[in-house]
N, C-alpha and C positions, 0 to 999 in steps of 0.2 A: 328669346324665342328659339325653339329647337330647329336645327338645320336638318332638312330632309336628306335621306340617303339617296344616292344617285345610281342608276343602272350602270354596271361595269362595261356594257357594250355601247349604249347610245348616250348615256349621261342624263337621261330623263329622270325625274323624281320617282321614287318607288313607293307604292301604297300597299298596305297589307301587313303580312308578318314582319316582325322586326329582323329576322335573319335572312330575308330575301336579298338576293344580289342582282336580280334582273327584273325589269319592268314587265316582261312578257316571255312566253316560250320562244318566240322568234329570236329575240335578243340572246337568250340563253343558248339556243342552238347555234346561232351565228358565231357567238363568242367561242364556244367549245370547238366548232369546226375550224375556225381560224387558228386556234391554239394548237390543235393536233394535226392539222393538214400537212404542214411541212415535215413533221416527224414521220408521219405515215408514208409520205412519198419517198423519203429517204430510205426507209426500211424496205418498201416495195421495190425500189430501184436496185438496192443491193441484193435482195433476194432473187431478183430476175437475173442479175449477173452471176450469182452463185449457181443458179439453176442451169444457165447456159454453159458455164464452165464444167459443171458436173456432166451434162449431156455430152459435151465434147470429149471429156476424159473417158466416159463410158463407151462412146463410139470408137475411139481410137485404141481402146484397151479391151477388145472383145475377149482375148485369151486370158486376161487376168495378170499378165506380165509382158511388157513389150518395151522396146526402145523407139523413141520418136525424136524428130528434130524440132527445134524452137520454131522454125518456119512453118511446119505443119500445124502447130498449135496457133500460131499467129494468123495463118490463112483462114482459120475457122473462127477468128475473132475471140480467141481465148484471152481473158484479162488476168495477167499474172499478179495484179495487185490484190485480188480477192480470193480468199481461201477460208475454210472454216477453222482450221487449227494447224499446228506444227507438231512434228514428232522428231525428237532428237535421239539418235542411237548412241550406244556406248562409245562408238568410234568417232562420234561427232558429226555424222551425216545428218542433214536436216531434210525430212520429208515434208512437203507442203500438201495438205490434205483438204479435199473438198468432199465432205461427208465420208464416204468410204472409198473414194478414189484418191490415190496419192501420186505425186510426181517428185522425182529426185533428180536434181542436176547431176549429170554423170561427171565423176572426177576426171580432171584433165581435159574436159571438153566444155567449151562455152555455149554450145548450141545443141547438145544432146541431152535428152531426159529419159529416165527410166520411169515407166508408168506401171503401177501395181494396184491391185485391189487391196486395200488396207484393212486389216483386222486387228483391232486393239486387243492386247493380251491382258 
């Protein structure tokens, strides 16, 4: 006797086409929602942090180039763990970039940063 295929979500027997994976649309929707929900939330949360970091850098760097303290960034809840990419200069300096806003730890100072509007060449 042939064993019936079971729904990937609820385990009920599946009737109909041989390539069906779910017994109904509700199970298919629930399965896909649960599968992608955690990933979607992770991306959404990281994008929110990047957007906040970008807004902070834009606000503090209205002139396009300025010096700022780590405390000023921390007071605005800037999250130093999140940036979009890095840029390393020929001299070895590393700019941390959030879209087109960049910050560079000032040499010889542990709490001062140079903020610049970054334009890739």
